[in-house]
C-alpha positions in Angstrom: -0.2 -53.8 20.9 -2.6 -51.7 23.0 -3.7 -48.2 22.2 -6.3 -45.6 23.3 -8.5 -45.2 20.2 -11.1 -42.7 19.2 -14.0 -44.3 17.3 -16.4 -41.4 17.2 -17.9 -38.7 19.4 -18.1 -40.1 23.0 -16.7 -43.5 21.9 -13.1 -44.1 23.1 -11.7 -47.5 24.1 -8.4 -49.3 24.7 -8.0 -51.6 21.7 -5.6 -54.4 20.7 -4.2 -53.4 17.3 -1.3 -54.5 15.1 2.1 -52.9 15.8 3.1 -50.2 13.2 5.6 -51.1 10.5 8.3 -48.7 9.4 8.6 -47.8 5.8 12.1 -46.9 4.3 12.0 -43.4 5.7 10.0 -44.0 8.9 10.8 -44.8 12.5 8.8 -46.7 15.2 9.0 -45.5 18.7 8.2 -47.6 21.8 6.4 -45.1 23.9 7.7 -44.8 27.5 5.5 -41.9 28.7 2.5 -40.1 27.3 0.6 -37.4 29.1 -3.1 -36.8 28.6 -4.0 -33.3 27.4 -7.2 -31.3 27.5 -7.2 -31.6 23.7 -7.3 -35.4 24.0 -10.4 -35.0 26.2 -12.0 -32.5 23.8 -11.5 -34.9 20.8 -12.9 -37.8 22.7 -16.0 -35.8 23.7 -16.5 -33.7 20.5 -14.4 -35.1 17.7 -12.1 -33.0 15.5 -12.7 -31.3 12.2 -9.6 -33.1 10.8 -10.9 -36.6 11.8 -13.4 -37.7 9.2 -16.5 -39.5 10.4 -15.8 -43.2 10.6 -12.0 -42.7 11.1 -10.5 -44.5 14.0 -7.6 -42.7 15.5 -5.1 -43.3 18.3 -5.1 -40.3 20.6 -2.1 -38.6 22.2 0.3 -35.9 21.2 2.5 -35.4 24.3 4.8 -38.4 24.3 8.4 -39.6 24.4 10.1 -43.0 24.0 12.9 -44.9 22.3 13.4 -45.9 18.7 12.9 -49.6 18.2 12.7 -49.7 14.4 14.3 -47.4 11.8 13.8 -47.6 8.0 16.8 -48.2 5.7 16.7 -44.5 4.5 16.6 -43.0 7.9 19.7 -40.9 8.8 20.7 -39.3 12.1 18.3 -41.5 14.1 19.0 -45.1 15.2 17.5 -47.9 17.2 17.9 -47.2 20.9 17.8 -43.4 20.6 15.7 -41.6 23.2 13.5 -39.1 21.5 10.4 -37.0 21.8 8.2 -35.6 19.0 6.4 -32.3 18.4 2.8 -32.9 17.3 2.2 -30.4 14.5 3.9 -31.4 11.2 3.7 -28.5 8.7 3.4 -28.9 5.0 6.9 -27.5 4.6 6.2 -25.1 1.7 3.6 -22.5 2.9 4.7 -19.1 4.0 4.4 -20.0 7.7 6.4 -23.2 7.4 9.1 -21.3 5.5 9.2 -18.7 8.4 9.6 -21.5 10.9 6.0 -21.5 12.2 5.0 -25.1 11.6 2.2 -24.6 14.3 0.5 -22.1 12.0 0.5 -24.1 8.8 -3.0 -24.2 7.3 -2.4 -27.7 5.9 -0.8 -29.4 8.9 -0.8 -33.0 10.0 -0.7 -33.8 13.7 -0.2 -36.8 15.9 -3.4 -37.9 17.6 -5.4 -36.2 14.9 -4.3 -37.0 11.3 -1.6 -39.4 12.4 -2.0 -42.1 15.1 -0.8 -40.6 18.4 1.3 -41.6 21.3 -1.2 -43.1 23.8 -0.1 -46.5 22.6 2.7 -49.0 23.1 4.2 -48.1 19.8 3.8 -45.1 17.4 4.9 -44.7 13.8 6.7 -41.5 13.0 6.4 -41.0 9.2 9.3 -39.7 7.1 7.5 -36.3 6.7 7.7 -35.6 10.4 11.4 -36.6 10.5 12.2 -34.4 7.4 10.5 -31.4 8.9 12.3 -31.5 12.2 9.7 -32.9 14.5 11.8 -35.5 16.2 14.2 -34.5 19.0 17.0 -36.4 20.7 16.6 -36.2 24.5 19.4 -35.0 26.7 20.5 -37.7 29.3 19.2 -35.3 32.0 15.6 -35.4 30.8 13.4 -38.3 31.9 10.7 -39.7 29.7 8.0 -38.3 32.0 9.5 -34.8 31.8 10.0 -35.2 28.0 6.3 -35.9 27.5 5.5 -32.6 29.2 7.9 -30.4 27.1 5.2 -30.1 24.5 2.7 -28.2 26.7 5.6 -26.3 28.2 6.7 -25.2 24.8 3.2 -23.9 24.0 3.4 -21.7 27.2 6.9 -20.6 26.2 5.6 -19.5 22.8 3.1 -17.3 24.6 5.2 -15.8 27.4 8.1 -14.9 25.2 5.8 -12.5 23.4 4.7 -10.7 26.5 7.9 -8.8 27.5 8.1 -10.2 31.0 10.9 -8.4 32.9 12.0 -7.9 36.6 9.5 -5.0 36.8 6.5 -7.1 35.6 3.6 -8.2 37.6 2.0 -11.3 35.9 -1.5 -12.5 36.5 -2.1 -16.2 35.7 -5.8 -17.0 35.5 -6.1 -20.8 36.1 -3.8 -23.0 38.1 -4.0 -26.3 36.2 -1.0 -27.8 34.4 -0.9 -25.0 31.8 -1.2 -22.3 34.4 1.5 -24.0 36.4 3.8 -24.0 33.4 3.1 -20.2 33.0 4.0 -19.7 36.7 7.4 -21.4 36.3 8.2 -19.6 33.1 7.1 -16.2 34.4 9.5 -16.6 37.4 12.2 -17.9 35.1 11.8 -14.8 32.9 12.3 -12.7 36.1 8.8 -11.5 36.9 8.6 -9.3 40.0 5.4 -10.8 41.2 3.1 -13.7 40.0 -0.5 -13.7 41.0 -2.5 -16.9 40.4 -6.2 -17.4 40.6 -8.2 -20.6 40.7 -11.3 -22.2 42.2 -9.4 -25.2 43.7 -7.1 -24.6 46.7 -5.0 -27.8 46.1 -4.0 -26.5 42.7 -3.2 -23.1 44.1 -0.9 -24.8 46.7 1.0 -26.5 43.9 1.3 -23.1 42.1 2.8 -21.7 45.3 5.4 -24.5 45.4 6.3 -23.6 41.8 7.0 -20.0 42.6 3.6 -18.1 42.7 3.8 -15.1 45.0 0.0 -14.4 45.5 -2.7 -17.0 45.5 -6.4 -16.1 44.9 -9.0 -18.6 45.8 -12.0 -17.4 43.7 -14.5 -18.9 46.1 -13.2 -16.8 48.9 -11.6 -13.7 47.4 -12.5 -11.1 44.7 -9.8 -11.2 42.1 -10.1 -7.5 41.1 -9.7 -6.5 44.8 -6.6 -8.6 45.1 -5.0 -7.4 41.9 -5.7 -3.8 42.9 -4.1 -4.3 46.4 -1.1 -6.1 45.1 -0.3 -3.6 42.4 -1.1 -0.4 44.3 -4.1 0.1 42.0 -2.2 -0.1 38.7 -3.4 -3.4 37.5 -1.3 -6.3 36.2 1.3 -5.7 33.5 0.6 -9.1 32.0 -2.4 -11.4 32.2 -2.6 -15.0 30.8 -5.9 -16.7 30.5 -5.6 -20.5 31.2 -9.3 -21.2 31.5 -11.7 -21.7 28.6 -14.4 -19.2 29.7 -15.4 -16.1 27.9 -15.9 -14.3 31.3 -12.3 -14.9 32.2 -11.1 -13.3 28.9 -13.3 -10.3 29.5 -12.1 -9.9 33.1 -8.4 -10.2 32.1 -8.7 -7.0 30.0 -10.3 -5.2 32.9 -7.4 -6.1 35.3 -4.6 -4.8 33.1 -2.4 -1.8 33.9 -1.7 0.9 31.3 0.4 -0.6 28.5 -0.7 -4.0 29.8 -0.5 -7.2 27.7 -2.9 -10.1 27.7 -2.5 -13.5 26.1 -5.7 -15.4 25.5 -4.0 -18.8 25.9 -6.9 -21.1 26.5 -9.2 -21.4 23.5 -13.0 -21.5 23.9 -13.5 -24.7 21.9 -16.2 -23.2 19.7 -16.5 -19.6 18.5 -18.2 -17.4 21.0 -18.8 -13.7 21.3 -16.7 -12.2 24.2 -17.4 -8.7 25.4 -14.3 -6.7 25.5 -14.1 -3.1 26.8 -12.4 -1.6 23.7 -12.4 1.9 25.3 -10.1 0.5 28.0 -8.0 -1.1 25.3 -7.8 2.2 23.4 -7.2 4.6 26.3 -4.8 2.4 28.2 -2.9 1.3 25.1 -3.4 -2.4 25.9 -2.0 -5.2 23.7 -4.2 -8.3 23.1 -2.4 -11.4 21.9 -3.2 -15.0 21.2 -1.0 -18.0 20.6 -1.7 -21.6 19.6 0.6 -24.5 19.9 4.4 -24.0 19.5 7.0 -24.0 16.8 9.8 -26.5 16.6 12.1 -23.7 17.7 9.9 -23.0 20.8 10.1 -26.7 21.6 13.9 -26.8 21.2 14.3 -23.9 23.6 11.9 -25.5 26.1 13.7 -28.8 25.9 17.0 -27.0 26.7 15.4 -25.4 29.8 14.4 -28.8 31.1 17.7 -30.4 30.1 19.7 -27.7 31.9 17.7 -28.3 35.1 16.1 -24.9 35.1 12.6 -26.3 35.2 11.4 -29.5 36.8 8.3 -30.8 34.9 8.0 -34.0 36.8 6.5 -32.0 39.6 3.4 -31.6 37.4 2.7 -35.4 37.3 0.2 -36.2 39.9 -0.9 -39.7 38.9 0.3 -42.4 36.5 -1.6 -45.1 34.7 -0.9 -48.1 32.5 -2.4 -48.4 29.1 -5.0 -50.8 30.2 -6.3 -48.1 32.5 -6.0 -45.2 30.0 -9.8 -44.5 30.2 -9.4 -43.9 33.9 -6.5 -41.6 33.1 -8.7 -39.7 30.7 -11.4 -39.3 33.4 -8.8 -38.2 35.9 -7.4 -35.6 33.6 -10.8 -34.0 33.4 -11.7 -34.3 37.0 -9.6 -31.3 38.3 -8.5 -33.5 41.2 -4.7 -33.3 40.5 -2.4 -32.1 37.8 -1.1 -34.1 34.9 -2.2 -37.7 34.2 0.6 -39.8 32.7 0.4 -43.2 30.9 3.7 -45.0 31.3 5.1 -48.1 29.6 7.8 -50.6 30.5 11.0 -50.6 28.5 10.7 -52.8 25.3 13.1 -55.3 23.9 15.1 -53.5 21.2 14.5 -54.6 17.6 16.8 -54.7 14.7 16.7 -51.8 12.2 15.2 -52.5 8.8 
């Protein structure tokens, strides 16, 4: 089979490798759609602390497909089932796992990092991932393309449900890429009064508008602080979400909040950096600073239901599709800022017999 493989920092290629074999408690999925994430690009360029030097790893953690092989001990899953998978597999016994926060487990495994990921024709799902609830049956109403995007949506859902968005809330989304677009859709779904979106690229702002954004701010033409002041009668935004990995954006977000405002530092900075924050403003305006990373399996389940019920259309985020042979082009496209989501798609496989 073919897979997009990380060999070392800056060394990624499409390789021909053996198909995975399912053990007694494992399943093998024939991937039908896998989207390329900024995390995949960062791993390709910089590596990952959980990928030891010399380790070759198949990338990809946003994927969906159908089961083509199931081990003899597998229950509740069968050959032919349409499924998707959450990437972070918790240890199952730490305090965070026991509270349902598999994304916060300090000893986690993850597809595309410690397990081979989904940017391949087939992917092995080990028994541990099945036992810990990381495999989800897809509703008939959810396409493989949409299912591959439920994972990034669920990360945004994890963030926005902590921000108390109501019909009286003005939300500022800083960045109009795929993640920013997910936040726009969720903010409107949660009933936000007004959603302001800022970005440097007008085509992405236009997409945000089609998804429900009320006010567009092209940062090359407008001053964001002026627009926020005008649109909020000088109050500031009730909620700000940073979807750009820049320290200056995080600093500015705090300055643009209203009294009792909340910010979510959604986009990480990649490496630890000092970010100047006006703590006097935090203190005197009673601001709340939050951060979220990834999503729990519960967040994913809720997000999958939103898509399955037709309340969110994730396929609108797919701007270009690739075959696995051209996955390197897909990786480059994902980093170009030209469109939105790059998707690698695969033809339907011939079903196999269960072990």
